[in-house]
N, C-alpha and C positions, 0 to 999 in steps of 0.2 A: 375754341383754342386751335383745333386742327384747321378750320377754315382760314384763320389768319396765317397759319404756317404755310398752307398751300399757296397763298397769295405771294409769298416770298420766294417760292421755288424759282431757281434760275438766277437769283441775285448773286453778283460776284464782286470781288474786290472790296477795298476799304480805303478811305472812309465810305460808308454807304448810309442809307437813311436810318438803319438800325443803330449803327455806332454813333451817328450824329445825334440821334435823339438821346441816347444814353449819355453821351458826352455833355449834352446841354444841361444835364442835371448833376453830373458827377465829375466833370473836368475834361479838358482836351486830351489828356493822356489816353483816354479810351477811344479816340477817333480811329486809331490804327491797331488797337489791341485785339487779342483773340476774342472773337465775338459770338461763340456758340451759346454761351449763357446770356449774353446781352439779347440775343434773338428770342430766347425763352421769355425773358423779361418783356420784350417788345410785344410778342404775340399774346402774352397774358394780359398786358395792359390794354391792348387794342381789342381784345375780345371780351373785356369786362370780367376777367378771371384773375385779377392781380391778387386778391386776398387768398384765393385757393392755391394758386401756383407759386406764389411768393410769400410763404408764411413769415419770412424774415425781412421782407421788403425787396427792393431791386437787387439783383445779383449779376455779377459778371464773373465771379470766381466760383467754379463748380463745387469745390470742397465745402465752402460756406453754405452753398445752396442745399447740398445733400445733408449737411448737418442740421439745417433748418427743418427738413422733413423728419429727420431722426428725432429731434427734440420735440416735434409735434406728434410723435407716435405714428407717423405715416411713412415709415421707411421699410423697404423689403430688400433683402440681400439677393444678389444676382445668381442664385443657383438655377439649374435648368428647371426644376419643379416650380420654383417661385416665378421665373420668367414666363412659364406657361400660364400663370395666373395673372399676367399683366392685362391691362385694359387700355383701349385707345384713349389717349389723353394723359396717360401716365408719363412722368418725366424720368427718363432713363439715363443713367450715368455710366460712363465707360472708363475702364483702366486698361491701357494697352499692355500693362505688365501682368494682366490676368489674375488680379487679386480682387477680393471683395472689400478691401480696405478703403474707407471714405477718404483718408488722407492721401491716397494714391490716385484719386480720380483725375482723369485728363480731359474729359470731353462730355458733352451732354446733348440730348435730343429729345423729341417727343414721340411717343409710340403712336403709329398710325394704324397698324394691324398686328395681331398676334398670329404667328404662322405655325406654332406648334414646334415640337422638337427643340425647345429652348431657344427659338429664334423669333425676332420681331422685325417688322418693317417700320422704319423711323423717318422722320423729317428732321434734318440737322443743318445748322448753319456752321460756317467755318470748317467745312469738310472739303478740302481742296480749295479753300478760300471762297466757297460758294454755298448756297442753300440747295441741298439735294436729298433725294430719298436714298436710304441705305437699308440693307438687311444685316442685322447684327446677331451674333450668337451669344449664349450665356457665358461662354469662356471669356469674353471681353466686357461683360456687363458686371459692374461692381454692385449695382443695385438700382432700385427705382423708388421714386416718391409718388405717392398717390394723392393728388390734389383733392381738396374737399369741395369738388364741384357740386352744384345743385343737381340732384338726380332728376331725370325725366320721370313723368308719371308712368307707373306700370300697374297692371291689374293684379289683384290678389292671386288669381289663378296663375299668372306668369311667375310670381314668386313661389307659390306653393309647389309648382311642378318643375322648378328650376333644378337641373342636375347639380350635385355638390361634389367637388373634388375632395375626397376623404384623405388623400395623401397616401393611400395604400395601393395605388395603381388601378383600382377598380372604377372609381368615379361614376358609379351607377346609381348611387342613392339619390332620392329626390329630397327636396327641402322638407316636405311633409314628414319624412322618416327622421331626418336629423332633428327637426324641431320637436318631434315626439320624444326623442332621447333627451333633448335639452330640458323639456318640461319635467321629465323624471329627475334630472339633475337638480333642477330648481327646487322641486319638492324635497329632495335630499338635503339641500343646503338649509332650507327652512326648518326641517326636522332637527338638523344638527344644532342650529342656533337655539331652538327650543330646549334641547337637552342641556346645552351649556347654561342657559338661563336658569333651568331648574336646579342644576347643581350649585350654581352661584347663589341662588335664592333671591335673585333680582332680575327684572326684565332687562335685556340688552337692547340698547337703542341702535339697532343695525337695520339698514334698509336692504333687505335681501333682494328685493326686486331691482334695486339700483345696481347691485353687484351683478346680477344675471344679465341685466340690460347691457352693462359694460362688457361682459364676456361676449355677448352676441354682436356688439358693435366693433369688436376687435380692439378694444382699448388696451393700453399698456397696463401691466400690473400696478404701476404707480398711480395711474388714473383710476383704476378700479378701487385701489386702496383708499382713495379720497372719498369713496362712498361710505366708508366705515368711520364713524365719528371718532375723534381723537380721545374722547373722554371714557372710552370703554375700559381702559386700564384702571382709571379712577373708580369706575363703577364696581369692577371686580374687587379692587382693594377695599373699597368701602363696605362691600357685602361681607368680605372675609373678616374685616375688623369688627363688624357688628356681631358676627357669629362668635368670634373670640371673646368679645366683651360680655356676651350672654352665656358663655360656657361655665358650667360649674366645676370647681376644682375637685 
């Protein structure tokens, strides 16, 4: 994705090959339209990352593109702490009015480097009607989308010793420590489910491991909830009905 963006550095004016390609699919009105998001679409398509970067398909309108990421559960607000957790290749959206409201987004680029202090270096199109590198601060960042890129292979040791930002300003924990805590949480979840099942008097068809995996993957609560079968309520009601039916007056 970034390699394709770098190829476009210095491109100026419109129509250009980015707007022409987009217009060929969506109409001539795009030949001279604002082209920051058309460029993201172009780079995604030409780098083989269309499905990751464009979860809702081609985009020229930044608000719709950001909404696509939010609906996919891959949206992060533009606070300084959140921006510090950006990664190269993230799609970053700007609001010149300095809000984090998706509906107020004005512009978009791709993160090239994370500079710290709530700042990122980006590659953007339609900035001064050209493709340029910029440095942007969290104050102007409404948020960013994290494409579902295919990850490069990493060793187990790399992951095990990776420092984790705990959000408390210390950021000194290693993954091994965090995973140790999560393992205890997983055991606690399983124990809780067993207690509920014992009280209900019937086994609960809950995939505890799926829930924990969802938490580790950073899924939205809605997607985690999908791991819990919808018939649990029916199971509880049936168990209670059976108890009431067998109770002596």
